[in-house]
C-alpha positions as CSV (number, residue, x, y, z in Angstrom):
1,M,-124.9,155.7,15.0
2,Q,-125.1,154.6,18.6
3,I,-128.1,153.7,20.8
4,G,-127.0,153.3,24.4
5,E,-123.9,151.2,24.4
6,T,-124.7,149.6,21.0
7,K,-123.0,150.8,17.9
8,I,-125.2,150.4,14.8
9,K,-123.7,150.1,11.3
10,L,-126.2,151.8,9.0
11,H,-126.6,150.9,5.4
12,P,-123.9,153.0,3.7
13,N,-125.8,153.8,0.5
14,W,-129.3,152.7,-0.4
15,N,-129.7,152.1,-4.1
16,I,-133.3,153.1,-4.3
17,H,-134.9,152.9,-7.7
18,N,-138.6,153.5,-6.7
19,F,-139.9,155.8,-4.0
20,A,-143.5,154.7,-4.6
21,P,-145.3,151.7,-5.9
22,S,-145.6,151.7,-9.7
23,T,-149.3,151.3,-9.7
24,F,-151.1,152.6,-6.6
25,T,-154.6,153.8,-6.1
26,P,-156.0,154.4,-2.6
27,E,-158.4,151.7,-1.4
28,T,-162.0,152.7,-1.5
29,T,-163.7,149.7,0.1
30,T,-163.5,148.0,3.4
31,V,-161.9,144.9,1.8
32,W,-158.3,145.5,0.8
33,S,-156.3,143.2,-1.4
34,F,-152.8,143.9,-2.7
35,P,-151.1,142.1,-5.6
36,D,-147.8,141.9,-3.9
37,R,-146.3,142.8,-0.5
38,G,-144.6,146.0,-1.9
39,D,-140.8,146.5,-2.3
40,W,-140.3,150.2,-3.1
41,A,-137.9,152.5,-1.3
42,T,-136.3,150.5,1.6
43,H,-139.2,148.1,2.2
44,V,-138.2,144.5,2.5
45,G,-140.3,141.7,3.9
46,N,-137.7,139.9,6.0
47,Y,-138.7,141.3,9.4
48,R,-141.0,139.0,11.3
49,G,-144.5,140.4,11.7
50,N,-144.1,143.4,9.4
51,W,-147.0,144.4,7.3
52,S,-147.4,145.4,3.6
53,P,-146.5,149.0,3.1
54,Y,-149.7,149.4,1.1
55,I,-151.6,149.4,4.4
56,P,-149.9,152.3,6.2
57,R,-149.7,154.2,2.8
58,N,-153.5,154.0,2.5
59,L,-154.1,155.0,6.1
60,I,-151.6,157.9,6.0
61,L,-153.0,159.3,2.8
62,R,-156.6,159.0,4.1
63,Y,-156.2,160.4,7.6
64,T,-153.3,162.8,7.5
65,A,-152.0,165.8,5.6
66,P,-148.4,166.6,4.6
67,G,-146.5,167.8,7.7
68,D,-148.8,166.0,10.2
69,L,-147.2,164.0,13.0
70,V,-147.7,160.2,13.1
71,L,-146.8,158.1,16.1
72,D,-146.0,154.4,15.4
73,Q,-145.9,152.9,18.9
74,M,-144.8,149.5,17.6
75,A,-142.3,150.6,15.0
76,G,-140.8,147.2,14.3
77,S,-138.8,147.4,11.1
78,G,-140.2,150.9,10.3
79,T,-142.7,150.2,7.5
80,T,-145.0,153.1,8.7
81,L,-142.0,155.4,9.3
82,V,-140.7,154.8,5.8
83,E,-144.1,155.6,4.3
84,C,-144.4,158.8,6.4
85,K,-141.0,159.9,5.1
86,L,-142.0,159.2,1.5
87,L,-145.4,161.0,1.9
88,G,-144.0,164.1,3.7
89,R,-145.3,163.4,7.1
90,R,-143.4,163.7,10.4
91,A,-143.1,160.6,12.4
92,V,-142.0,159.2,15.8
93,G,-141.3,155.5,16.0
94,V,-141.2,153.6,19.4
95,D,-140.5,150.0,20.1
96,I,-139.8,148.1,23.3
97,N,-137.3,145.9,21.4
98,P,-133.9,147.7,20.9
99,D,-133.1,145.5,17.9
100,A,-136.3,146.7,16.2
101,V,-135.3,150.3,16.9
102,M,-131.9,149.7,15.1
103,V,-133.6,148.0,12.2
104,A,-136.2,150.8,11.8
105,H,-133.5,153.5,12.0
106,R,-131.6,151.7,9.3
107,Y,-134.6,151.7,6.9
108,V,-135.5,155.4,7.5
109,T,-131.9,156.7,7.1
110,Y,-131.7,157.6,3.5
111,A,-131.7,160.9,1.6
112,I,-135.0,162.3,0.4
113,I,-136.6,165.7,0.2
114,N,-138.3,165.4,3.6
115,P,-135.8,164.2,6.2
116,D,-138.1,164.8,9.2
117,I,-138.2,161.2,10.4
118,R,-135.2,160.8,12.7
119,D,-136.7,159.8,16.0
120,T,-136.8,156.1,16.7
121,R,-136.9,155.2,20.4
122,N,-136.5,152.2,22.6
123,G,-138.8,152.1,25.5
124,S,-142.4,152.3,26.8
125,D,-145.1,154.2,25.0
126,Q,-146.2,155.8,28.3
127,S,-143.4,158.4,28.7
128,L,-143.5,159.4,25.0
129,L,-147.3,159.6,25.0
130,R,-147.3,162.0,28.0
131,N,-145.2,164.4,25.9
132,L,-146.8,164.1,22.5
133,T,-150.5,163.5,23.2
134,R,-151.6,167.0,22.2
135,K,-149.4,167.0,19.1
136,I,-150.1,163.7,17.3
137,D,-152.3,163.7,14.2
138,M,-152.4,159.9,13.7
139,I,-151.4,156.8,15.7
140,S,-150.5,153.7,13.7
141,K,-151.3,150.1,14.7
């Protein structure tokens, strides 16, 4: 893959054993606590500032339906994008940091039944929002 002049080596073959947390129930209170960070699918905790995938999983399940479009305007390493892919939602990820775009793209590029997440962009939210405002079902972060 290539973004601008930068060639990106994608992970050749993800060896994914779990596409969902082994014990997950949606949070029902305003205080959320998770026993661990979460490491299913391609989630790893080595990107600075990323959040537990339990958080976007809860929000996506609560506020969207399969096929809805989710905008993650600070995509970072793609935690929300991965959860959208796993849960059958369409997603667009944007980040001002081109390195983050490359990392996010790497984590969402694996085979699964719903390959709708393929749009990670480097740049400002403003241009993207002008085009998508009427189509977005949920905005993350």
